[in-house]
N, C-alpha and C positions, 0 to 999 in steps of 0.2 A: 805253599807259604805255610809255618815259616820253613825254610830249607834248614841244612848242617848251620851256618854261621847264627842264623839267629835264635835257635834253642841253643845252641853254645852259650851265645852270650846270655840268656837266659840262665843255664847252667853256673857259668861265673858271678853273676849276680845272686842267684841263690845261695852258692857254696857262701861267699862273702855274709849272706844275712843271718844263714839258720845252722850251719855247721858248729856243733859246741852246744845247740841248745835243745833244751827238754819239753815236748809234748803233753801239753796237759789235758788237753778234751779235743776230741771231734766229731765235729755236728755232721751227719750227712742228710739231706734233705734231698738229693736226687737219686735214690740206691741206684739205680741202673749206670749212672756213671763213677761208681765204689764198688770195686769188687774184693770180697776179705771181710771179716772183723775188724772194725774203726776202734773198738775198744780194747782191742788188744795193743794198739799204737800207744797208746797213754801210757807214759811215765817211760818211753823212751828216748832215748836223744840221736840227733842226726850226727853222723859220724864220717860220712862223706856224701857227695851229689857228681856223680858222671853221668855220662852220655854215652848210649848205641842208637848211631843212624840220628833219628828223631825223638827217640822213648827217651827220658832222663831216668836215672838210677839211683834213688837214694838209698844209701846204707846206714841201718838202724842199728841201736845197741843187739837189738834181737832179731829181726827181719828187715825187708826191704819194700823198698816202694818204688812201684812204675807210676810213671807220669808221662801219659801223649797229648798234649792242646790240640791236635788236629787241626781245625781251619780257624776257629773262633776261641780257641782258648784262652785264658789270661789269670795270671797269679798277680795277686797283690799283696803284700806284705804291710802291713802300719804297724810300725813298734808301738811302746809303749811311750818311750821318749823318742823326739826328733820328727821329722817331717814324713808323711802320708806318703808312699812312690810305687810305683810299678815295678815287680820286679821281671814281668815282658808280658807279652801275647797281643792279643787283639785289643784294639782302642774306640771301638764302638761307640757313638754317643751315647749308644744306650746304658752303658756301663758307668757313667759319672752319677749315675744315682748315687744317695746316702748308702754305704756299708753297714751290711748287707742288702740286697736287694734280690729280684726275682730271677737276677741268673746267679745269684751266688748259689752253689751247688754241694759244697764243699767247705766248711771253715775249719779250720784246724787253730787250736788255741796253743801258743809257745809262752816259753816262761819269760819272754821279752816282747811280744807284741803278737797280733792276731797276722794269718797267712788265709786269704780268700780265692775259693778258685771260684771261679765265674765261665760263665760256657754259653754264650747265646744261641747256640745253635744244636747244643749236646753231642758234638761229634766226639768228644774225646773221653778220655779216663782216665782212672788212677786205681792200681790194683795193689793189694798186701798179696808179699811174695815171701814167703818160711827161708829161701832156702838161694844160694847159687844156681843151684842145680834148675831150680825151679826157672831162671828165668831163662832159661836157653831158648825153650819153645817161643817165647818173643821175639827174641834176636837174633836167634841159628839162622834164618833166612836171609840175613842183609849179606850184604860183599863187606871186603874190607872197609875201613874209615880212610881219608884220601892219603892222611900221613902212617900208614901202619906198617911196616917193613914188608907186611905183605903184599901189598898195593904194589908190584913192579912192573914194569914195561912187559917185559916176559908173559907176566900172569894177563895185563888189561888186553894186551896182542891176542892171548888164547880165549880171551872169555867173548872179545868180540867177534873174532871168528868165526866163533859157534854158531853164529846169529847172522850168515851174512846176505840173508834178503833184507834183515831190519834196517830200517835208517838210523844213522847214527846220534839221530837225537831222542827217537824212543830209544836205543840201547844204553845213553847217558841217563836216562830216568828210573833206566831199570835197579831198584835196590837191591838187585841179587849180584849185581856186577859191581857197582861201589856206592858204598852205603852216605844218605844223606845230599845230594845232587838231583836238585829238582832243575824246573823249567826256568828260573832264572838265570841261575848260576850256567846251565848248560850250553844258555845262547851263548853268553859271554865266551865261555871257552871256547867255540866252537867259531866265534869272530876274531879270537886272537888266535886260532891253528889256521883260519884261511876255509875253513871248510863249512861247505852250507848245509845247513841242517837236515834236508830229504834228502842226503847222498846215502846210498845202502854201502851198506859196511864193506861188502864184496867188491865194492866200486875205491875203495879207500887204497893209497900206496902205503909200505910202511912208513915212511917219511911223517905223512900226513896223521896217522896213528899215533905215532911218536908227537909229532907238536900238540894232539888233543891230550895228550899222558901230560905232559909239561907244562898245560898251560892249566892242571885241574886248582892241583894246590899253589899257582899262584893266584888263581881266581879267587879261590874259598880263603887265602889268607888274607887277601886285600880286603875283601868283607868282613874276615872278623876283626879285621885293623878299623874299618870302619861300622862298626858294631852292628852289621847287617845290612837288611833294606826293608826301609819302611815305606810300604804302597799307601794300604789300605789296613793291613789286619797284623800289624806287628811294632813294637814298642821297646826299649830298651829296657836295662833292670832302671833305672831313674826317672822314668818314663817317656825320655826322648826320644825323637826319632835315631836309625841307622841312617847312616848317609851313605851309602854304595852307590845309589844312584845317580849321584852325582857324580860320579867315576866310569858310571857303567856305560857302554860302549853302545849295545844295541836294544837291550830290555827296556821296556818303555817308552822306547825312542820312535815307535812308528811314524813314518812321514817327514822325523825329521832329519836333518843333513849329517849323514856319515862323519864322526868327529875325523877319520882318515884323509878320505876321499871326497867328501862334501853331497855324494848322491843321496836320495834319499832310503830310509830305512824302510824297508818292506816286512810285511808279517804275512803267516799263513799257517793255519790248522796242522799239525803233525800229530796223530797220534791222541785225537781230540781237544790237544795242548798247544797254543798262538806261541809258534815261535818267529822271533824277529834277527835277520837278518840283513846283512849288504852284501845285494845285487853283482858289486863291483869288486870289493876285497874277498869274497868267500865265493869258490866256485868249488 
C-alpha cells in the first residue's frame, strides 16, 4: 500500500496542481531521502508527471524527478491562494501538526505555493535524474502495466507457466510479471476469477488463467473510479478517502459474510501477506 490505483490517483492530483509551474527553491532536511543536487532543480518548470508501477516520474524542463512514497510517504501542497489540500499519501495523525513539522523532509517552493514531502518512517525517496536513459535502471525490472498492449493473455500465460510451483497470489504480487498490482487488488481479482489464492500455478486451467487475466483490468479500473482504497495509509488529492473498500468483495472483510454466497470470508498468510478469500466461491 499504496498500489497502482492509489499512486495513479496521486499522480493525477499532482499533474493538475503542478504542471506548468516553476520551482523557486528546494530545502532538503533529510539528505538520505533525497538523491542528487537539489539546487539544480531551481528555476525548472514541471512539464509532465507520469507513473511507472508505483514510482512517479516528473519531467522537468532540464531534468527528471523520481518519487517513491513507499508506505508512509505523503505530499501536501499549499497554494498561495486557496485551501490547504493533500496531494496524497499517508494520513497518520502525526502529520496533523502545522507545516513544516518534524516529518517534513523535503520542501519545494513553487511560484504558486509550497509542496511538502513528509515521511513518518523514512522509507520513501526522491531522486534527481539527468536523462531518460538514467531512469531505466529504476523501472526496467517491472513487468508491463495492466493497460499496455504488451500485457496480453499470451504473455500472461507464459509468465505464469514459468513458475509452476508458485502460488497464484505470489505470482500476482510479483512486479516483474505485472506492475503495480499488490495485496488488495490481487485478492479482489482472484475472488472474481473464483480461484483460491494458495493454488499452485501448475494446477490452474487455461480457463482459470484467462479469468484472472480478464479481471485484472476490471478490478483496477473500478478502483481508479473510486479513487483507490483508503485503509490507514492513503488519501486522495483533496484529502478525502478513496472509496474502493465500499465495493470490495474480500479485502478487509475477514469473518464478514461473502457478498455473493453469505459464507464468512476467511484469511491466511501467503508469502508473508494476509490473503482474504471466500472458501465457497473460490476453489
